[in-house]
VOZA-544138 format. One record per residue (C-alpha): residue in one letter; y, z, x. Coordinates in steps of 0.2 Angstrom, whole numbers, padded with zeros to 4 digits, always signed. Example, Ala and Ser with C-alpha at 12.3 -4.5 7.8 and 13.67 -1.06 7.14 Angstrom:
<recs>
a-0022+0039+0062 s-0005+0036+0068 
</recs>
This chain:
<recs>
m-0459-0465+1110 r-0469-0473+1096 p-0486-0469+1102 r-0481-0451+1104 a-0474-0451+1086 a-0491-0458+1080 i-0501-0444+1089 l-0489-0431+1082 g-0491-0437+1064 t-0510-0437+1066 l-0510-0419+1073 l-0499-0414+1058 a-0511-0422+1046 l-0526-0414+1054 l-0517-0397+1053 a-0513-0399+1035 l-0532-0403+1031 a-0537-0387+1040 v-0525-0376+1031 r-0531-0383+1014 a-0549-0380+1019 q-0546-0361+1022 p-0547-0354+1004 t-0565-0359+1002 a-0569-0345+1015 t-0560-0332+1005 t-0567-0333+0988 y-0571-0315+0987 r-0557-0304+0992 g-0557-0290+0979 i-0566-0277+0987 d-0566-0272+1006 e-0582-0272+1015 l-0592-0277+1000 d-0606-0284+1010 v-0608-0267+1019 r-0607-0257+1003 l-0621-0268+0995 g-0632-0266+1010 a-0629-0247+1010 l-0638-0245+0993 d-0654-0238+0996 g-0661-0233+0979 s-0657-0215+0980 d-0639-0213+0973 a-0637-0220+0955 m-0619-0216+0955 a-0616-0228+0970 y-0624-0242+0960 f-0614-0238+0945 q-0597-0237+0954 l-0599-0252+0964 a-0604-0262+0948 e-0588-0256+0940 e-0578-0262+0955 i-0587-0279+0955 a-0585-0282+0937 y-0566-0279+0936 e-0560-0283+0954 e-0571-0297+0960 a-0570-0316+0955 g-0582-0330+0956 p-0597-0335+0946 r-0608-0322+0955 a-0598-0307+0951 l-0603-0303+0933 p-0622-0306+0936 v-0622-0295+0951 a-0612-0282+0941 r-0624-0282+0927 q-0639-0280+0939 l-0630-0265+0947 f-0627-0257+0930 v-0646-0259+0925 l-0652-0253+0942 a-0640-0238+0941 y-0649-0233+0925 e-0666-0236+0933 v-0662-0226+0949 d-0655-0212+0938 r-0669-0209+0927 a-0682-0210+0941 s-0672-0196+0951 d-0677-0178+0951 q-0660-0173+0943 p-0654-0187+0932 r-0636-0188+0926 r-0640-0197+0910 l-0631-0213+0915 g-0641-0224+0902 p-0628-0223+0888 s-0613-0226+0901 a-0623-0241+0908 c-0626-0248+0891 l-0608-0246+0886 a-0602-0255+0902 l-0615-0269+0899 a-0608-0271+0881 d-0591-0273+0888 l-0597-0288+0899 a-0608-0295+0885 e-0606-0314+0881 s-0612-0313+0863 h-0609-0301+0849 a-0628-0299+0846 d-0630-0293+0864 r-0615-0282+0863 r-0621-0274+0846 w-0639-0271+0853 l-0632-0263+0869 l-0620-0251+0858 m-0635-0246+0847 l-0646-0244+0862 a-0633-0232+0869 d-0633-0222+0853 a-0652-0221+0855 m-0651-0215+0873 r-0640-0201+0867 g-0652-0196+0854 r-0640-0200+0840 a-0652-0212+0831 i-0665-0198+0830 q-0655-0182+0827 p-0655-0178+0808 g-0637-0179+0801 a-0630-0187+0817 p-0618-0202+0814 t-0624-0219+0819 s-0616-0236+0819 a-0623-0240+0802 d-0617-0224+0795 e-0599-0228+0802 l-0600-0245+0794 l-0604-0238+0777 a-0590-0225+0779 d-0574-0230+0770 q-0583-0244+0761 d-0569-0247+0749 e-0557-0251+0763 t-0570-0262+0772 d-0572-0272+0755 r-0553-0273+0755 l-0553-0279+0773 i-0566-0293+0768 e-0554-0298+0754 a-0540-0299+0766 i-0549-0311+0777 s-0553-0322+0762 h-0534-0322+0758 f-0530-0325+0776 r-0541-0341+0777 a-0535-0347+0760 g-0517-0345+0765 r-0512-0331+0753 f-0503-0321+0766 r-0494-0310+0753 d-0511-0304+0747 v-0516-0301+0765 r-0500-0290+0767 d-0505-0280+0751 d-0522-0277+0757 l-0518-0271+0774 v-0504-0260+0768 r-0515-0252+0755 i-0528-0249+0768 g-0515-0241+0779 i-0508-0230+0765 n-0526-0224+0759 l-0531-0219+0777 s-0515-0210+0780 r-0517-0200+0764 a-0534-0195+0769 q-0527-0189+0785 g-0513-0179+0776 e-0500-0192+0781 r-0488-0204+0772 l-0486-0221+0778 r-0476-0235+0770 g-0471-0253+0773 g-0472-0258+0791 g-0480-0242+0797 a-0494-0244+0784 l-0496-0263+0789 e-0498-0258+0807 a-0510-0244+0803 g-0521-0256+0792 g-0521-0269+0806 k-0527-0256+0819 w-0540-0249+0808 g-0546-0267+0805 a-0548-0270+0823 r-0559-0255+0825 r-0569-0260+0810 f-0572-0278+0818 r-0578-0270+0834 l-0589-0258+0825 a-0597-0273+0816 g-0601-0282+0832 l-0585-0293+0836 e-0580-0292+0854 g-0566-0281+0859 a-0553-0294+0863 r-0557-0305+0849 a-0557-0291+0837 d-0539-0287+0842 d-0534-0305+0842 l-0540-0307+0824 a-0532-0290+0818 d-0516-0296+0826 a-0517-0313+0817 l-0519-0304+0801 v-0504-0293+0804 r-0493-0308+0809 a-0499-0318+0794 a-0494-0304+0782 g-0476-0307+0787 t-0475-0326+0786 v-0474-0339+0773 p-0489-0351+0775 c-0480-0367+0769 s-0461-0368+0767 t-0462-0382+0754 c-0475-0375+0741 n-0473-0357+0747 g-0492-0355+0747 t-0495-0361+0730 r-0503-0378+0736 v-0493-0388+0723 v-0476-0393+0719 d-0467-0398+0703 r-0467-0416+0698 r-0450-0420+0690 d-0443-0434+0680 p-0431-0445+0691 e-0418-0446+0677 d-0415-0429+0670 g-0425-0418+0683 a-0437-0411+0670 v-0454-0404+0675 i-0467-0417+0670 g-0482-0411+0680 v-0488-0405+0697 d-0492-0414+0713 l-0502-0408+0728 c-0490-0401+0741 p-0484-0416+0752 t-0482-0404+0767 c-0498-0394+0768 r-0509-0406+0757 g-0515-0391+0747 m-0520-0381+0763 p-0506-0369+0766 a-0514-0359+0779 s-0517-0375+0790 s-0499-0374+0798 t-0502-0356+0803 i-0521-0354+0806 n-0529-0365+0819 e-0548-0370+0819 q-0553-0357+0832 t-0544-0342+0822 d-0552-0348+0806 a-0569-0348+0814 l-0566-0331+0821 a-0561-0325+0804 l-0576-0332+0795 r-0588-0324+0809 a-0579-0307+0806 q-0581-0308+0788 a-0600-0312+0789 l-0603-0298+0801 l-0594-0286+0789 l-0603-0293+0774 d-0621-0293+0780 a-0629-0283+0794 q-0646-0289+0788 p-0643-0307+0783 a-0654-0313+0768 t-0653-0332+0772 w-0656-0342+0788 s-0638-0349+0787 a-0631-0332+0787 q-0642-0327+0801 h-0636-0343+0811 l-0618-0339+0807 i-0619-0321+0814 d-0631-0325+0828 p-0629-0344+0833 q-0643-0342+0846 g-0655-0336+0833 a-0662-0323+0845 p-0673-0310+0837 t-0667-0292+0836 r-0674-0282+0851 d-0681-0265+0849 l-0670-0250+0853 d-0681-0245+0868 p-0674-0240+0884 d-0688-0248+0893 e-0681-0265+0886 l-0665-0264+0896 a-0671-0271+0912 p-0682-0285+0905 a-0667-0290+0894 f-0657-0294+0909 g-0671-0300+0920 v-0670-0285+0932 d-0685-0279+0942 p-0682-0260+0942 a-0691-0258+0959 a-0680-0272+0967 r-0666-0260+0972 y-0661-0267+0989 w-0648-0281+0992 q-0653-0295+1004 p-0639-0307+1008 l-0642-0325+1008 g-0626-0334+1010 m-0609-0334+1018 t-0600-0323+1005 p-0604-0305+1000 l-0611-0309+0983 d-0623-0323+0989 g-0639-0314+0989 t-0654-0307+0980 w-0662-0290+0976 v-0679-0286+0984 r-0692-0272+0984 p-0694-0261+0999 e-0706-0268+1012 
</recs>
């Protein structure tokens, strides 16, 4: 009986290893017949490239998904503008690429390029991103102050700033907001302003939410945000001086704001303050890669993503649908 038990144990162990090995063959499962759909792209239907790019960007997983999606968005634009009846997919492609951008500098360039493709940048009187940034300048200045108060731990001032923004904007629209409604409105406006300045959508929302949350909290329960506490005489309790707060050590926001949020707030403030930095340090803060600003030329879209506009045919190279390369027609 013992040999049979040993053989059975060995078979069970091999079966377990085989089961564990299975997931590697199913890395890409988001889109049915993805390899067939990639192979069917023949350089004639721009919308087919665009729609497949959207599906891959939001339904596929793995390190190859986003690069392939980006290439498809660029090719959708190139196929479209070379067609006899273009659908003007350029602005939509730029907006989609901006949503996938990994840096605020790339996202901002793509949004501005989308404006240029629409003709917004050259039509007299048409609003541009720069125009929108200059609009409501007083409220933008107040938002910048709110970020400073946030980083300094003066959360009551943050609340005052956001509430005032919400009240002023509601008045301009013929409404009347107070208290929590004005605070929420000020936070939502701040999130839109952060995105307009170049902060990525999710991070813009995260920072605006952090500002609103901070507006309703006390940064340090010991000093109440004042950074110091009274020094009292041990005998009669009389105030004889002040000491640095023993809880927050003079940094009341440290118990509420982590390092990542603080860096995000500083970056947002820099973007709002200066679209054309005057110093190298400001430029480095806004654009850590130090990349030069690209021209708002539609012809620059493909080179920016390393795409050959003529290479519109998918050639599979591996075992999974997204392992392949783009080639020109033979």
